[in-house]
N, C-alpha and C positions, 0 to 999 in steps of 0.2 A: 541283300548281302549279309551273310552271317557275321563277318568281321567288319566293323566300321572304321573309318579313318578317325584319328584322334588328334587332340591338340594340347600342348602344354604351354607354359609361359614363353619358352624359347623355341619350341619345336612343333613341327607338323609331323605326325606319324601317318604316312600314306601306305596303302596296301601295295605290296610288291607287285610289279608288273613287268612286261617285256621291255619297257623303257628303262629299266634299271640295270641293264647288262653292263654298262660301263662301271657303275659302282660295285657290283658284285665281282666283276673281274678284278678291279682295283683292290678290293678288300681281300679276297680269298687267294690272290696270287702274292700277297704282301707278307713279308717275313714277320713283321710286327704282329699282325693278326694271327698268323699260323703258328707262332711261337708256342702257344699253349693248347692248340687244337690237335687232338689225336684221334680223329674219326675219319679223316680223308686227307689225301695228299693235296698240296697247294694246287689251285686251279692253274692250268697251263695255257688255256686259250679261251676265247669267247664262247665257244661251243660248250665247254665245261661250265662256264658261268651260266649259260642258258639252262643247263640241266638243273642247276640249283633253283633258278627261277621257276622252271617247270614243276619241280617238286612242290613248291609253295603255292602254285596257282592251279592245281588240279581242281576240277569242279567241286563245289560245296554240295553236301557237307563233307568236311575233311577234318583230319585230326592234327593238323599243323597249320601254322600261319606265321607270316613274317611281315613286319612293317619296316619301311624305309624312314630313317630319321632325317628330317630336312630342317636346317636352320631357318627360322621364319624370316629374320631380318635380311638374310643374304640369299635365300632360296638355294642353298648348297646341301647336297646329300652327303651325310657324314657317317652313316652307319646303319645297322639294322638291329632289330630285336623282335622276339616273338616266342612262340611255343611249339614244342614238338610233342608227339605222343599224347595228345589230349585225349583223355578217357572220360567222356561226358557221363557215362554210367557210374563210374567210381569216383567222379569229381576230382580227378588228378591230372596234372600236366607237368611237363618239364619246360624250363625257360632257357633261352639262349640269346646271346647278344654279342655284338662286336662294334667297335668304333675305330675309325681311322686315327692313327697315332697323334696327329696334330690337334685333335679335338679332345684328347684325354685331359682329365683333371680340371674340367670346367663344370662338372655337375650335370652334364647333358644325359649321361646314361642313367644316373639316379632318377632324374626327372622323367625320362622315358619309361623306365621299368616300373617306377611307382604308379604311373598312369596305366600301363597295360595290366599290371597286377590288379589294380582296383577294377579295371574293366572286366577282366576274366572272372573275377570273384562275383561282381554284381550281375553280369550278363549270363554266365553259365553256372553260377553257384559252385565254382571250384573250391575244394576244401584243402587240397594239398598241392603245393607247388615245389618242385624239386629242381636243383641245379647241380651238375657234376662239374667240379672245378679241379684242375690240376693243382697239386699241393704247392707248387712254386708260383702260382698266379696270385700274388699277394694283393694286387689292386682289385681283382675280382672278388677275392675273399672279403676284403674290407667293404666293398660295395654291397655284397649280400648281407653281411652283418648289419650294415646301416639300414637295410631294407627288412630287418627283423627275421632273417633266415638264421637257422642254427645248424652247426655242423653235427650231424647225427650218425654218420657212418663213413666207411671208406670202401673203395672199390678199385680194381685194377682194370685198365683198358689196354688191350693189346693193339699195337699199331706198328706196322712194318717190322715185325719180329721182336719187338721189345714191349715190356709191360710198363705202364705209367700209373702211378698211384694218384687217385683222385679222391677228394672229399665229396661226400653227398650232403649238400645243404638242403634243408627243408623249411618251408614256412607252412604252418598249419593254421587254418582259419576255423575258429570255433563259432 
């Protein structure tokens, strides 16, 4: 398998699979998660949740991957993180992540992202990692800054007839 399962102090990062429909539905139908997402409407049913899973489980090699974050001590699925648009040739990727509200502010996402960033750098020699963050998502901005990303640009994403300003954070590996 191209993408391995990973482990941190508090988490297991397991590869997304068809057994994760409950979590994906719970997350992407949730107002807290969707508050700053401007790329798709909230998930309305389990079939739409399955479409997300199908996107991340196409046969390898693929240019996207998602891990499920599982609390080790309780075996509870609490979120996801991973990469979109991996360009192996140009050593570039975009990072994405989401966490159920009740698990925020515990350092779990920092722990998970730090691990997958180290992984993608060492395994695939990625040199640029990018994140597009809505300007009002202060928690995500602080997280990226803590992970040594810098705000290098702005962009507008159109969603449902409106434009939303996003910051483009980058982490360059030398």
